[in-house]
N, C-alpha and C positions, 0 to 999 in steps of 0.2 A: 337485524333481532341480535348480534352481538354484540354490537352498540346501547340499545337500549339496556340490558344486562348490567353489563358494565355500569350501565348510569346508576342502574336503581342499585345492584349491589356499593358502589359510591354513596350515591347519596341513605342505603341503609349504616354503613359503616361509619358515615360520619353521624349521624344522627344515634348510633349505639354506646360512642364514644363522646357524647353533647356533654356537658354540662346539667342540661337541662333535664336529664334523663335519671341523673345523678343525685340531683341535688337534695340533701336535707330541708326540712325544717328550720334546724337550728341553724344550719349556714343561707337558708333565707334571711331571718333575722337576722344575722350581722351585715349582710348585703344592705337589710333597711337602716341598722344604726350605722355603716358606713355613710349613708348619704345622709344620714341628720345631720350629722360632725359636717359633712362636706361644706351641706347650706350652714352652718352656724359659726364656717371659717369663710366662704363666699361671701353670704349675705348679712350676715350677723357682723361680721367680723372678729371673731372670737380666736386669740391669737392664730393666727390664720397660715403664720410660716411655719409650725409644724402638726398643726390643727389636719389643713389639707394634708400632704404627704402621709401625718399617719392616719384620716382615715382612707385614704386611697391604700395603704398598704390593707389594712383591716379588708377592703374590698378584694383585695387580691386571692389573699391566702386565703379564705373561704368559696371564692370559687371551685367548685369538684373537677377536680381533673388537672390547673393549673402548674400544680407541681413547681411552684417558687417557691415554698418554703414547707419546712418538713421539722417540727419541732418536739419531735420525737430523738432526732437528732443532737438536742443540744438537752431537751428532761426529759426523755425515758428512761425508766428505767438502769439501762447497760449507759445510759451519762451518769446517772446519777453516782451509781457504782464503782465506776471506773472512770471516771473522766469523759470526756467529748473525743474522739474521734474524729479529729480533724483530715485523713487520709480520707474519711467514706465523705463528711462533709465536702470535700476537694473534690471529690471523684461522681457523688451519687447528688451534691445538692443540688437546689432552685440556684435562682441568683439573688433569692432572699435569703438564702444561707446561706452567699459569700460573703454578703452586709453584716450576717450578724455577728460574723464572728468577730466582725468592728467593735460592739457590745459587749459581746463576752469576754474580750481579750483587754478589755475597759481600754480602748484605744477613744472610742466617738467623743462623750462625755466629756474628756481633761480639753481636750480639742475647741470644743467648745467652749468650755470655760478661758484658755486663752488667747477666742476672737474677745470674749465680754472683757477681759483681765485690756484689752486694749480696744474699749468703748467707753469703757469706765474713770472717770474722775473719782480717786481716794480722796482728793482733796478735802471737802467738807466732811469727813469721819479725822482728817486728820488734823485740823482745828477745831472740832469737837469733840475731843477721846470718848468724853463721856456715854457720845451715842453710841458710842460700843455695846455699852450696856443695853440700849437698846437693845440694837442686834441680838445680843444674846438672849435677853429674855423672851424674846417669841421663839427662842429656840424650844421654851419648854413643851409647847405646844406637841412638839416630838415627842417628846418622851411623856407626855401624857397621855396620850392616844396610844402609844407603846406599849403603857400598860392597862391600860380599855381593853385594849387586844387581846392579852395576855388572859388579863380575869375573863374572859370571854368562853375559856378553855375549863374555866369549872361547871361552866350549863351541863359539860357531857351530851351535849349536841355533837356531833361529828360537822358540821353544818359550818354550827361557829364556832371551830377549835382552831386556832391559829398559833402555826410554831414560835419562839423566841426570832427565828430568822424572818419567819415573814408577816409576825409585828414591827418589827425592824422596821421591815421596807414599809409598809401601811402607815408607820407613824413620821416618816420621811415626807411623807405627803404636804404635813405641815412646813411642811420649809419654804413651800411653794416655789419651788426650784426644781423642775425637768429635770435638766441632766443629772444633777445627784440624787434625783428619784430612781434612775435610771441607772444612774454607777452602781447606788446599793444593790437597787433589785437583781440587777443582774449578774450578782456575785452569791446574793443571798437566798431568796427566792426566784429563779427567772420564767417558773409554771407564770406567777402571777404579774407578769411585766406588760401584758397586754390592760388591764386592768387599771394597774396601778398608777402607768404613762398616761391614762387615759383622762381619769382622776385625776391629776396631779399637772395635766395642761389644762384641763375647763376648769378648772378653782383656778389659776395663772391671767386667766381669760376674764373670768369669775368676778375679780379681785374690787371691780368700780362698783359693780352691785352687792358684795358681803362685805364690804368693810365696812362702810357707811353707818347702816343701823347699829353695829357692833360698838361700833367711836362714837356717836350719839349716845347711845344710852348708857358710857361708862363718865362719861363726861358733861360738866355743866357746861352754861352757854359761853360763864367766865373765863372757864380756861381755853373752849375752845377758840376765843379773842384773841387771847394773848397772843402780842405781836413781839417777836423774840429779837434782839441785835444783831446787826452783821459779824458774819465770821470774817474772823482774821485773814489775813493773806497766808497763806501758804508758798513756802520756797521752795523753790525747784530743788534744792539740797534732799530738801524734808520726803517729799516727793519720791526722789530716787532710795533714797533708803528704806521707806517706807517697804516698798514690795520684797527687798533682801532681805527686812529684820523680820518679818512676817513668816516667809517662807522657813528662815530661821529656826525661828522660835514655836512653830507649830510643826513640822518636820521633824523637830526633837520631841518635842513632849507626844502628838500624836501619829507618829510613819502612817499613819493607813490614810492619812488625809493629804499626804504629802505628794499624790499624782494634783488633787483636785487642786488645792491650794498651790500648790507649786504652777501647773501651768494658769491658775487664773494671776499669779504675778508673775510671771515670765510675761505676757500679755500687757501686764499696768508697768514695768518696766519697761518696755519695748519702748512706749509709748511717753511716758514720761523720762525717758532719756533724751531724747529728739537727735537722736543720729541714727536711725532704722526706721526712716517715714515708707519704707518699703515694704519691711515686713506688715509693719502696721498697718498697713494700707490692703495686705492678702493676709492676716489672720483676721481682722475686721470683718472684711469684705468676699472672697471669691476659695476662702480656705474655709469660714464662717458659711459662704450659701453652702457651700458643695457637702459638709458632713450633715447637715442640718437636711439638706434632703434624706440620702443614705439613714438618718436614725432615724426620723421623722417614718419614711416609711417603713423600715425594718422592723419597728416596735408596734407599727401598726401589726405588721405581719403576725405578731405574737397573737394577735388576739380570736385567736379560734373559737369557735364553736364550744366546744369539749370543753375550753379553758375560760370561757366568756359569761357563756349563759350558767350561770353557776347563783346559789344565794352567797356564796363568799363575795363575787363581784358585787354585787348591790351592799354585802357588807363592807366592803373595801370602799368603795362610795360615801357611805356616808360618815364612817369611821374619819377617810379623809378629811370631809366638810368639818366635823367637828373637831380633826389636828388646828386645819385654814384656821376657822376660828380663834381656838385656843390661843394661837400661837397673835393672832391682830389683836387679843383678848386680855396675854399677857402683853404685851406689847405696850398698850396705853395704857394697862394700872400701872406698870413702872414710872411711866411718863408722869403720869398721878403725881407719885409717890419722888419725883425728883422737882413737878410743879411744886410741890409742899417745901421742900426740902432748898428748893431756892428762890422761894421769899415770890413766887411766883410770874416766873422769869423762862418760864419755859412750858411751851405746849404743849403740855402730854398727848396730840393728836398725831406728833410726831414718830409716837411706840410704835404705832398702826406701819407702818413703812420698816418692820424689824422684820417683815417676813421678806424674801429673798428675789421679791416675783419685780426687778430693776427693767427701768422705774416708774412703775407704773402704779406702786405701791406708795410713791412720795408723792406722783404726781397725786391720786385720792389725797391725801394731809392735806392737800396743799390748794385740791377742793373743796375739800367742808371744811376747813379751817376760811376762808375765805369768804364761802357761806356765810359766816358768822362778821364777819368785820372782814372786808371788799380790798381794806387797805392791809391785808398779809399778805405776807410773803412766806410761806415756811417752806420750799423746793428746797431750796439749798441746804435746809437745816434738817430736812428729811431724810434727802441722801446720804446723808451718813448713814443712820442709823437700817438707809435700805441695805448698801452696801458693804458696812456691818455682815446685816441677815445671809450675804451671798457667802464671807468668811467662814459666821454659825453656821450653815445648814452644810457648809460640805466637814468641818470638824466633828458638826452631831455626826455627820454618816461616817467621820473615821473612827468616830469610837465608838459605834457601832455595830462595824464591821470587824472593829479589834476584838471584841465582846464576843460577836455570834459568828465568824467570818471565821 
């Protein structure tokens, strides 16, 4: 009988501590949302390298009693008033609390940029410096959406009100650059991290679906059919000087952008120098993969039910879409202007690649152009604005951080 009593008490203890009895409907909804994101990542292959760990982190944090992440350590009243108590995090925190320190201290996003720099060829941008303007134009979506989010505050409705810091984090979605969005949001509006990260990476994955209708609406068949001349050959000396020069110029003008731009350019200098192949392989493979796993999982963990299931989340998703569409449109419109000025030598489609979804946005420019003219090859021309967009989004983040940080 004693054995039976012990067995029953054990079963009762397990049952009472089970998450099934403690779960709220909001947490159940978030777990279902995480399943949907896993489906999009695995089956639909929407940005799987980051969307899959984000989805799994979201599932983990919404399981009752899991204790893997404590958002109050980072965004609670005490943390906001007095700063994060890292001693408490290390003593009482769970696994994902420890990893979130890498986001909060802004370590992970710059390391992602280091890997991107190692994998990116800036040659097309150096060969055609005018494409820097297209990358800059595409960042207009960031600031237009920032102003739009600020204007919602005049409605007087709390659910529609965003602070300047929150509006900045929402606007940066328009850059289509997940690490930059995480970098800025961790500093300005950490309570919105889950919503902004999911929106940013979702729109990055949906580039091939969102951009073509905008590109075709804003251009004519004649413009889309323009065949651009071959880019000049860029010397090794130019490729080595470029990352050094960009880092110095940007760091002196906008010091807050130094971490992102500096790591991006360091990675590119590794690549172009030709003397540190081991570092290039490590930064672009092992390091990049490790940071991607940790960053994605912990960002997903910030999407708790109380932070995610709000009207503001829906607004963030909507405003993020507007930001992305406006960025694409502004890039194409400047491309049209350059088409006119150049006498029809520039295909305006490459302007859409000004958003920094590398290299997906450049591939979309190539695909849409080839639909009109199968002999057209725009990929390398579009890579110029594409990599310029990476620099531009980092600079935009630095500007917003300088003003509101």
